[in-house]
C-alpha positions in Angstrom: -0.1 0.0 0.1 1.3 3.4 -1.0 2.2 5.5 2.1 0.6 8.2 0.3 -2.7 7.7 -0.8 -4.2 11.1 -1.0 -2.2 14.4 -2.1 -2.8 18.3 -1.8 -1.2 20.7 -3.4 -2.0 23.9 -2.6 -0.9 26.4 -4.8 0.0 25.0 -8.5 2.7 27.8 -9.6 6.3 25.8 -11.2 7.1 24.5 -8.2 3.7 23.3 -7.2 3.3 21.6 -10.5 6.5 20.1 -10.3 5.8 18.3 -7.2 2.2 17.1 -8.0 2.9 15.9 -10.9 6.3 14.3 -10.2 4.7 12.5 -7.5 1.4 11.3 -9.6 3.9 9.8 -12.1 5.9 8.0 -9.2 2.5 7.0 -7.7 -0.3 6.6 -9.9 -2.9 4.3 -7.5 -2.3 8.0 -5.5 -4.9 10.6 -5.6 -3.7 14.2 -6.6 -5.8 17.3 -6.4 -3.9 20.7 -6.8 -5.5 23.9 -5.4 -5.3 27.0 -7.4 -7.0 30.1 -8.4 -5.9 29.9 -11.6 -6.7 26.4 -13.1 -6.2 27.5 -16.6 -2.6 28.7 -16.1 -2.1 25.7 -13.5 -2.8 23.2 -15.8 -0.7 24.6 -18.7 2.0 24.1 -16.0 1.7 20.2 -15.7 2.7 18.1 -18.1 0.2 16.9 -21.2 -2.5 14.5 -19.7 -1.0 14.8 -16.1 -3.3 12.8 -13.4 -3.3 16.0 -11.5 -6.7 17.2 -10.7 -7.3 20.8 -10.3 -9.7 23.2 -8.6 -10.3 26.5 -7.8 -11.9 26.3 -4.4 -11.6 24.8 -1.2 -15.4 24.0 -2.1 -15.1 21.8 -4.7 -12.7 19.4 -2.6 -15.7 19.1 -0.1 -15.6 15.5 1.3 -12.3 14.5 0.3 -9.5 14.7 3.1 -5.7 14.5 2.1 -3.0 12.6 3.8 -0.2 14.8 2.8 -0.8 18.3 2.1 2.3 21.0 0.3 1.9 24.3 0.8 3.6 25.6 -2.6 2.2 29.2 -1.7 4.2 32.4 -1.3 5.4 33.6 2.2 3.2 36.5 1.7 -0.5 35.7 0.9 0.3 31.8 3.5 -1.4 33.8 6.2 -5.1 34.7 4.3 -5.0 31.3 2.4 -4.6 28.7 5.1 -7.3 30.0 7.5 -9.9 28.8 5.7 -8.2 25.2 5.3 -7.3 24.5 8.5 -10.3 22.2 8.6 -9.1 20.4 5.3 -5.6 19.7 7.0 -6.3 18.5 10.5 -5.5 15.2 10.0 -2.6 15.4 7.1 1.0 15.9 6.9 1.5 19.3 6.1 4.8 20.0 4.5 5.8 23.6 3.1 7.9 24.8 0.7 7.6 29.0 1.7 10.6 30.3 2.0 11.5 32.1 5.6 8.3 30.9 7.3 9.7 28.6 10.5 7.9 26.1 11.6 6.7 27.8 14.8 5.1 30.2 12.3 3.7 28.1 10.3 2.2 26.3 13.4 0.7 29.9 14.8 -1.0 30.0 11.4 -2.3 26.5 11.2 -4.1 26.8 14.5 -1.6 24.5 16.5 -0.6 21.7 13.6 2.3 20.0 14.8 2.8 17.5 12.3 4.8 19.5 10.6 7.8 19.8 7.1 10.1 22.2 6.4 11.5 21.7 2.4 13.4 23.6 0.3 13.5 22.1 -2.8 14.9 23.8 -5.9 14.4 24.5 -9.4 15.5 21.7 -10.9 12.3 19.4 -9.6 11.0 20.3 -13.3 12.9 18.1 -14.6 13.1 15.1 -12.3 16.8 16.5 -10.8 15.5 18.6 -8.3 18.2 18.9 -4.7 15.7 19.0 -1.4 16.6 20.0 2.1 13.8 19.3 4.6 13.9 19.9 8.6 11.4 18.6 11.1 11.0 18.4 15.2 11.3 14.5 15.9 9.6 13.7 13.0 7.7 9.9 12.4 9.5 7.3 10.1 5.9 7.3 8.5 6.3 10.8 7.8 9.6 11.0 7.1 9.0 8.1 4.6 6.4 10.3 3.1 8.6 13.0 2.4 10.8 10.3 0.4 8.2 9.7 -1.8 7.4 13.3 -2.5 10.6 14.7 -3.4 12.5 11.1 -4.3 9.9 11.2 -7.3 11.6 15.0 -8.5 15.4 14.1 -7.3 16.7 14.1 -4.8 16.0 14.8 -0.8 18.4 15.6 2.6 17.6 16.5 5.8 18.8 18.5 8.2 19.6 18.4 12.1 18.5 22.0 12.7 15.9 24.4 10.8 18.8 27.4 11.0 20.5 25.2 8.8 17.4 25.6 5.8 18.5 28.4 5.7 22.6 28.1 5.0 21.3 25.2 2.4 19.1 27.8 0.9 22.2 29.5 0.1 23.7 26.6 -1.9 21.4 24.0 -3.2 18.0 27.1 -3.4 20.0 29.2 -5.1 22.9 27.2 -6.5 21.0 27.0 -9.8 21.0 30.5 -10.5 24.9 30.1 -10.1 25.3 27.9 -12.4 23.5 29.5 -14.8 25.3 32.5 -14.3 28.8 30.8 -15.1 27.1 29.3 -18.2 26.1 33.1 -18.8 29.9 34.1 -18.2 31.9 31.3 -20.0 29.4 32.0 -23.3 30.6 36.0 -22.7 34.3 35.5 -22.6 34.4 32.7 -25.3 32.7 35.7 -27.8 35.4 38.6 -26.3 38.3 35.7 -27.8 36.2 35.5 -31.6 34.0 33.0 -31.0 30.5 33.7 -32.8 27.6 34.1 -29.8 25.3 31.1 -30.8 28.3 29.1 -31.1 29.7 29.8 -27.3 26.7 29.5 -25.7 26.3 26.3 -27.1 29.7 25.4 -25.9 29.5 26.6 -23.0 26.0 24.7 -21.8 26.7 21.4 -23.3 30.3 21.7 -21.6 28.7 22.3 -17.8 25.8 19.5 -18.7 28.3 16.9 -19.8 30.6 17.5 -16.4 27.6 17.5 -14.3 26.9 14.3 -15.6 30.4 13.2 -15.3 30.4 14.3 -11.8 27.9 12.7 -10.8 28.5 9.0 -13.0 32.3 9.0 -12.0 32.3 8.3 -8.7 35.6 10.9 -8.0 34.8 13.8 -6.3 34.7 17.3 -7.7 38.8 18.0 -7.1 39.8 14.7 -8.2 37.8 15.0 -11.6 39.3 18.5 -12.1 42.7 17.4 -12.0 41.9 14.6 -14.2 41.2 17.2 -16.9 44.4 19.3 -16.7 47.8 18.5 -18.4 50.7 19.8 -16.9 51.7 23.2 -18.2 48.5 22.8 -20.2 45.7 25.3 -21.1 43.4 23.9 -18.5 46.1 24.6 -15.9 46.7 28.0 -17.2 43.0 28.6 -17.1 42.6 27.8 -13.4 45.5 29.5 -12.3 43.4 32.6 -13.5 40.1 31.4 -11.8 41.2 30.2 -8.7 43.3 33.3 -7.6 42.5 33.8 -4.0 40.7 37.5 -5.1 38.7 35.5 -8.6 36.6 32.4 -8.1 36.9 31.4 -4.5 36.2 34.7 -3.5 33.2 34.9 -5.6 31.4 31.6 -4.9 32.0 32.5 -0.6 30.4 35.9 -1.2 27.4 34.7 -2.6 26.9 32.1 -0.5 27.1 34.0 2.5 24.9 36.8 0.8 22.1 34.1 0.0 22.0 33.0 3.4 22.0 36.6 5.0 18.7 37.3 3.4 17.4 34.3 3.9 17.8 34.4 7.7 16.4 38.2 7.1 13.6 36.6 5.8 13.0 34.1 8.6 12.9 37.0 10.6 10.7 38.9 9.0 
């Protein structure tokens, strides 16, 4: 028997649609509903033929009780949206992907509900390659398994030992895809500056990063070892890395990016 038989996703934007569709595809026996005020847009974000049923209002779910609810709403609308949902959520495990909303605040908004999990998935869940960070206060084994059923369907997941680490993880996994895209963008621009046509430079940069990521995932060696494997003594890669890894170059830029993102996550959590 499936651990999660009835899933409700509240908010069917890019993230909500990806989670709902991914779970539905991996667990075809489950009932999956999405609640969204713009069903037409929600349907456009779901894959063609997706079994996810979209509803506009809670009234359309009368008599149906989910055993797991994912809150895929923006933090600023949580308060107004959750009040009317409390009766529907009472017996369910509730997973929130709202950035900056801690479990204590979430419990307060849900009239003292305690069966809660914070999750921070990143954008690659859209293509089934997401990385999700999870935290809960002493979660039951069945709830841990339910989270695995959801997030393993769209990538991988990892639990952190304290809620504060969610903010640090957000600076890595949550913001990390944007850092990656920025590197692709800058490598392509650098290629143009060296005389390559813009379209070719972008293609070379994009496919090179995609191939390198696949190699990292499949090879088994750590990133440092693979980096060394690309280098020949006194060769082109060694020369390029010599410039890139100057203390005031990539190491400083990456550390500054992660620190800024982490600090902003902490600020949002305290807002």
